[in-house]
N, C-alpha and C positions, 0 to 999 in steps of 0.2 A: 501492498498501499505507500504510495508513492506518499509525502513529507506535504502535510496540509490537504490532503484529502479529507473531504468532510466525515465526521466519523457515522452517519448512516450507510456511507456507500462497503458495498460486503464485496469481498472478493473470492470466488472459488476455492485458491490454493496460495499457499506462500510458502516463496524458499525458504530455506535456511538464514542467508543473510535477509530477509525483511521479517522475519521473523526477531534476529538479533536487534535491527533497528527498532523493530517494533518495543522486543523487553525494553532497551537503552533507552526508548521514550519515555515508556511507563517508569522507570527509575529516575528518571529527572523531572519526574513528573507533567510530563507533557504529552501522554498519555493514559486513558482511564480504562486500562481492558484487565482481563482476566483470560487464564489459559485454562483452561479443561481439559484436562488427558482423560480421553476417553477411552484408550487402552484398559487390558486385562490385570489384574493382578500381578500376575509373570512380566508383562512387557514390560510396566511402569519397574519391575523390581532392576529388570539392568538397565532402563534410566529414564530420569523422571527432570520436565523443566523445574527449574528451581522456581517458588513459588506459584508454581500451578495447582489445581485441584483434580484430584481424582473424583470422575465421575464417569463407570465405564456406562458404553456404548445402548447396552440393555438397557440400564437404566433409564436411560433417555429418550430409549424409543416408547419402554412403557411408560414411563411417567411426564413426558413431555416439559414444559417450561420446570413443572412442580419438581421436577428434579433439581431445580437449580436451589444452592445452598444461597441462603437471604443478601451474602455480600457478591453473589456472582448477579443478582436482577437489576437491571438494568442501566447495565452495562455492556459495553463493549465486547464480545467472548472470542480466542482461537480457537478454536478446537482442535486440540493436537492427538491424531492418529497415527 
């Protein structure tokens, strides 16, 4: 997502450099986003994105928006899979 793009814009995919940029912008207070790791437990044990929230995809498909924890609601989301 290029710098200055509206928060309401959505992207289908992010590559690693774009995710790094977003995380750096979040760290600097320039972006309000939550990274939601939708992988299974064993996948997350191999590598987890620092500061991400773990929420398996199966739970999202079952519960939809209600699956999100309160701190993730109303913010931009990056789903990591």
